[in-house]
RODO-2510 file (C-alpha; in nm, 4 decimals, decimal comma):
residues 276
     n   res          X          Y          Z
     1     m    28,6720    13,8510    17,0691
     2     e    28,6643    13,5841    17,3546
     3     k    29,0481    13,5718    17,3606
     4     t    29,1107    13,9645    17,4155
     5     l    28,8061    14,0302    17,6395
     6     i    28,8991    14,2126    17,9512
     7     t    28,7219    14,0725    18,2457
     8     n    28,6802    14,1483    18,6418
     9     a    28,8841    13,8664    18,7797
    10     t    28,7020    13,8825    19,1015
    11     t    28,3223    13,8952    18,9974
    12     d    28,3634    13,7124    18,6518
    13     a    28,5267    13,4520    18,4707
    14     a    28,7311    13,4925    18,1396
    15     r    28,7162    13,2328    17,8929
    16     f    29,0094    13,0660    17,7143
    17     l    29,0314    12,7369    17,5206
    18     g    28,7027    12,6144    17,6471
    19     y    28,8011    12,6905    18,0303
    20     e    28,6833    12,9456    18,2557
    21     i    28,9935    13,1304    18,4313
    22     v    28,8628    13,2412    18,7869
    23     t    29,0008    13,3926    19,0902
    24     q    28,9587    13,1254    19,3603
    25     r    28,7965    13,1759    19,7049
    26     a    28,7621    12,9284    20,0057
    27     n    28,7623    13,0694    20,3033
    28     e    28,7627    12,7199    20,4599
    29     k    29,1239    12,6132    20,3336
    30     h    29,3829    12,6782    20,5626
    31     n    29,7601    12,6082    20,5620
    32     s    29,8290    12,3516    20,8391
    33     h    30,1275    12,5065    20,9781
    34     s    30,0833    12,8893    20,9475
    35     g    29,6995    12,9042    20,9625
    36     y    29,6766    13,1142    20,6464
    37     r    29,4109    13,0799    20,3750
    38     t    29,5972    12,8914    20,0905
    39     v    29,2983    12,9573    19,8092
    40     n    29,2088    13,3042    19,8238
    41     g    29,3269    13,5228    19,5392
    42     k    29,4741    13,2415    19,3318
    43     s    29,3727    13,1825    18,9685
    44     g    29,1942    12,8767    18,8837
    45     l    29,0480    12,6809    18,5974
    46     r    28,7054    12,5847    18,5899
    47     a    28,4512    12,3915    18,3451
    48     p    28,2043    12,5881    18,2111
    49     a    27,8369    12,4956    18,3358
    50     d    27,7113    12,5768    18,0159
    51     v    27,9599    12,3361    17,8383
    52     i    27,8134    12,0395    18,0735
    53     q    27,4546    12,1598    18,0011
    54     k    27,4854    12,1687    17,6350
    55     r    27,6175    11,8160    17,6073
    56     c    27,3634    11,6946    17,8633
    57     a    27,0737    11,8311    17,6384
    58     k    27,2009    11,6031    17,3575
    59     y    27,0819    11,3285    17,5411
    60     m    26,7856    11,4783    17,6470
    61     p    26,5643    11,5681    17,3596
    62     k    26,2791    11,5957    17,5575
    63     g    26,4013    11,7147    17,9088
    64     v    26,4709    11,3555    18,0119
    65     p    26,7564    11,0947    17,9100
    66     a    26,6142    10,9161    17,5910
    67     h    26,7521    10,6348    17,3669
    68     r    26,9120    10,7055    17,0429
    69     n    26,7279    10,5400    16,7688
    70     e    27,0411    10,5570    16,5122
    71     l    27,2316    10,3264    16,7365
    72     v    26,9725    10,0797    16,7869
    73     q    27,1088     9,8523    16,5022
    74     d    27,4527     9,8207    16,6387
    75     e    27,6276     9,5777    16,8151
    76     d    27,6435     9,6398    17,1868
    77     f    27,9946     9,6548    17,2043
    78     t    27,9774     9,9475    16,9499
    79     i    27,6928    10,1302    17,1259
    80     i    27,8945    10,1316    17,4436
    81     s    28,2216    10,1987    17,2988
    82     r    28,0391    10,5076    17,1237
    83     y    27,9248    10,6414    17,4331
    84     q    28,2484    10,5929    17,6301
    85     a    28,4282    10,7865    17,3575
    86     e    28,1925    11,0466    17,3553
    87     y    28,2149    11,0935    17,7683
    88     q    28,5889    11,0226    17,7889
    89     g    28,6798    11,2721    17,5349
    90     l    28,4885    11,5773    17,6957
    91     v    28,5664    11,4688    18,0736
    92     q    28,9497    11,3884    17,9711
    93     y    28,9991    11,7692    17,8274
    94     y    28,8626    11,9013    18,1897
    95     l    29,1048    11,7165    18,4178
    96     l    29,2569    12,0486    18,4986
    97     a    28,9440    12,1945    18,6138
    98     t    28,8845    12,2515    18,9743
    99     n    28,5206    12,1386    18,9134
   100     v    28,5626    11,8536    18,7279
   101     s    28,3332    11,6425    18,9695
   102     w    28,0072    11,8349    18,7709
   103     f    28,0725    11,5916    18,5089
   104     h    27,8916    11,3624    18,7160
   105     k    27,5809    11,4971    18,5997
   106     l    27,6584    11,4226    18,2415
   107     h    27,7652    11,0853    18,3514
   108     w    27,4386    10,9843    18,4826
   109     v    27,2454    11,1664    18,1813
   110     m    27,4658    10,9537    17,9254
   111     q    27,4525    10,6329    18,1302
   112     t    27,0623    10,6082    18,1584
   113     s    27,0510    10,7065    17,7687
   114     l    27,2750    10,4304    17,7008
   115     l    27,1016    10,1735    17,8938
   116     r    26,7696    10,3231    17,7245
   117     t    26,9208    10,2745    17,4009
   118     l    27,0244     9,8996    17,5085
   119     a    26,6933     9,8139    17,6352
   120     r    26,4864     9,9555    17,3244
   121     k    26,7282     9,7347    17,1228
   122     h    26,6954     9,4002    17,3261
   123     r    26,3062     9,4820    17,4051
   124     t    26,3526     9,4641    17,7720
   125     s    26,3782     9,6839    18,0745
   126     l    26,6494     9,9421    18,1945
   127     k    26,7316     9,7308    18,5056
   128     a    26,7714     9,4228    18,3180
   129     m    27,0318     9,5760    18,1074
   130     s    27,2160     9,7477    18,3939
   131     e    27,2244     9,4143    18,5802
   132     k    27,3405     9,2313    18,2732
   133     y    27,6322     9,4652    18,2106
   134     r    27,7258     9,6095    18,5209
   135     a    28,0837     9,5512    18,6331
   136     t    28,3580     9,7043    18,8245
   137     t    28,7056     9,8391    18,6999
   138     e    29,0310     9,9443    18,8674
   139     t    29,1610    10,2962    18,8600
   140     l    29,3984    10,5125    19,0550
   141     y    29,1603    10,5658    19,3138
   142     g    29,0450    10,2158    19,3738
   143     k    28,7639    10,0261    19,2197
   144     m    28,4923    10,1819    19,0466
   145     s    28,1405    10,0806    18,8950
   146     c    28,1079    10,0984    18,5135
   147     l    27,9182     9,9524    18,2358
   148     e    28,1012     9,6546    18,0560
   149     v    28,0566     9,4012    17,7441
   150     v    28,2894     9,1374    17,6715
   151     v    28,3419     8,9806    17,3264
   152     e    28,5218     8,6531    17,3488
   153     r    28,7753     8,5374    17,0966
   154     a    28,8853     8,1885    17,0015
   155     n    29,2001     8,0270    17,0224
   156     g    29,3025     8,1885    17,3759
   157     k    29,3010     8,5650    17,2303
   158     k    29,2436     8,8077    17,4717
   159     p    28,8616     8,9008    17,4526
   160     l    28,7638     9,2624    17,3311
   161     v    28,6320     9,4871    17,6116
   162     a    28,4213     9,7966    17,5819
   163     q    28,3357     9,9973    17,8925
   164     f    28,1230    10,2839    17,9794
   165     g    28,2521    10,4998    18,2976
   166     g    28,5251    10,4044    18,5155
   167     i    28,6944    10,7599    18,4817
   168     p    28,7640    10,9176    18,8349
   169     l    28,6245    11,2609    18,8384
   170     r    28,9093    11,4146    19,0327
   171     r    29,1327    11,7189    18,9192
   172     q    29,4745    11,5978    18,8055
   173     g    29,7144    11,9379    18,8337
   174     k    29,9490    11,7799    18,6023
   175     a    29,7403    11,6108    18,3359
   176     i    29,8321    11,6099    17,9877
   177     l    29,5430    11,7179    17,7692
   178     t    29,4486    11,5825    17,4217
   179     d    29,2093    11,7695    17,2191
   180     l    29,0178    11,4803    17,0583
   181     d    28,6734    11,5141    17,1770
   182     p    28,4525    11,2862    16,9671
   183     a    28,1695    11,4930    16,7813
   184     y    27,8038    11,3904    16,8788
   185     s    27,7225    11,1928    16,5988
   186     q    27,3545    11,0949    16,4523
   187     k    27,4954    10,8486    16,1858
   188     r    27,5083    10,4967    16,3039
   189     g    27,8319    10,2963    16,3937
   190     r    27,8917    10,0875    16,1006
   191     d    28,2591    10,1460    16,0724
   192     r    28,3033    10,0296    16,4435
   193     n    28,0659     9,7236    16,3597
   194     e    28,2771     9,6477    16,0827
   195     l    28,6354     9,6855    16,2836
   196     i    28,4619     9,4141    16,5402
   197     k    28,4028     9,1598    16,2780
   198     r    28,7285     9,2310    16,1159
   199     l    28,8920     9,1758    16,4795
   200     l    28,6978     8,8524    16,5135
   201     a    28,8160     8,7339    16,1617
   202     e    29,1782     8,7332    16,3210
   203     k    29,3354     8,7876    15,9620
   204     c    29,5723     9,0438    15,8699
   205     e    29,4393     9,2529    15,5818
   206     l    29,8293     9,2973    15,4255
   207     c    29,9757     8,9620    15,4571
   208     g    29,6867     8,7254    15,5628
   209     s    29,8617     8,6186    15,8901
   210     r    29,6465     8,4928    16,1666
   211     t    29,9257     8,5468    16,4454
   212     n    29,9334     8,8373    16,6554
   213     i    29,6325     9,0468    16,5199
   214     e    29,6639     9,4278    16,6123
   215     v    29,4889     9,7524    16,4764
   216     h    29,6808    10,0427    16,2884
   217     h    29,4862    10,3816    16,3557
   218     i    29,5255    10,6960    16,2032
   219     r    29,3609    11,0221    16,3096
   220     k    29,1988    11,1212    15,9949
   221     l    29,2275    11,0520    15,6279
   222     a    29,3744    11,3352    15,5277
   223     d    29,6639    11,2148    15,6987
   224     l    29,7252    10,9614    15,4419
   225     k    29,8069    11,2561    15,1566
   226     e    30,1256    11,3290    15,2692
   227     k    30,3086    11,5870    15,0255
   228     g    30,6185    11,4749    14,8693
   229     r    30,5823    11,1008    14,8914
   230     k    30,6718    10,9430    14,5563
   231     e    30,5232    10,5941    14,6445
   232     k    30,2506    10,5234    14,8502
   233     p    30,2783    10,2327    15,0904
   234     r    30,0227     9,9597    15,0150
   235     w    29,8703     9,9957    15,3920
   236     v    29,8043    10,3571    15,2792
   237     k    29,6419    10,2616    14,9353
   238     k    29,4166    10,0126    15,1149
   239     m    29,2874    10,2527    15,3632
   240     a    29,2410    10,5355    15,1195
   241     q    29,0731    10,3042    14,8878
   242     r    28,8254    10,1759    15,1712
   243     r    28,7989    10,5433    15,3066
   244     r    28,8763    10,3768    15,6841
   245     k    29,0697    10,5157    16,0047
   246     t    29,1856    10,1358    16,0997
   247     l    29,3501     9,8424    15,9535
   248     v    29,3852     9,5237    16,0910
   249     v    29,7292     9,3804    16,0697
   250     c    29,9473     9,1361    16,2096
   251     a    30,2295     9,2468    16,4644
   252     n    30,4836     9,2125    16,2144
   253     c    30,3166     9,4146    15,9342
   254     h    30,2505     9,6796    16,2009
   255     e    30,5840     9,6834    16,2750
   256     n    30,6756     9,7701    15,9309
   257     i    30,4189    10,0245    15,8918
   258     h    30,5850    10,2592    16,1913
   259     r    30,9160    10,1642    16,0522
   260     g    30,8015    10,3371    15,7185
   261     d    30,8944    10,0195    15,4787
   262     v    30,6827    10,0877    15,1461
   263     k    30,6381     9,6898    15,1164
   264     p    30,5644     9,4453    15,4246
   265     r    30,8593     9,2488    15,5454
   266     s    30,7979     8,8845    15,6801
   267     r    31,0553     8,7907    15,9320
   268     k    31,2741     8,4444    15,8213
   269     p    31,1823     8,1623    15,9772
   270     s    31,4056     8,0675    16,3055
   271     l    31,4850     7,7055    16,4170
   272     e    31,5981     7,8316    16,7471
   273     s    31,2501     8,0336    16,8054
   274     g    31,0315     7,7719    16,6810
   275     v    30,8582     8,0220    16,4322
   276     r    30,7157     7,8586    16,0947
***
């Protein structure tokens, strides 16, 4: 019904794919050369106010931002990653909207809820958590403040970094939208906790190598069930058996997976490169 709704463009907004299609009006915007108004009468995309309100309400069960009991037992890295995934998935879908700046309210609500969750876990104050994890990150529009947790790794490996925020709320007219908005979950982040532990173990789950560890992702478990495939690769069997959408692998095995090899192939040692 919403896709066939006839709407008066000058007074109402038509809904399509989560956006509102409106007729813009801004008498203060003029062409610098001709002096004519440049916006009036043109169509534009807008993020519906009720979408932002509904998302904010999920973090405000009693009208104010609250902690989430289902996440209190998780690692700080997992908690911040979960909030960022929920926030980023929604905001990036609405980067084409002329009013994307309205998501500042959602950012504040989610950040407060996040800090309250961390404060409840560590039995301390919201201010203490804010000071502990406050950081800055580089964006296309300069530095922005964010919340950041860093998990150091041994042997000179790059640390694992999770951030909340750091997304400029500015319209991007040529943004490519990816509809991957994570659903708000009441379940604990056991899968992400497990992923952190597997990454810190620094061991390939296919060949046992401890060099160049990476993570192979799939969008959903159903993607493992490809029709017409005679023999399932080892990595498919392992992910299906454990019902996981991530697999910690070395760079060589990761390359083999994307090449489509049924059995992982290891590179031959090279005296010139010094690989053993």
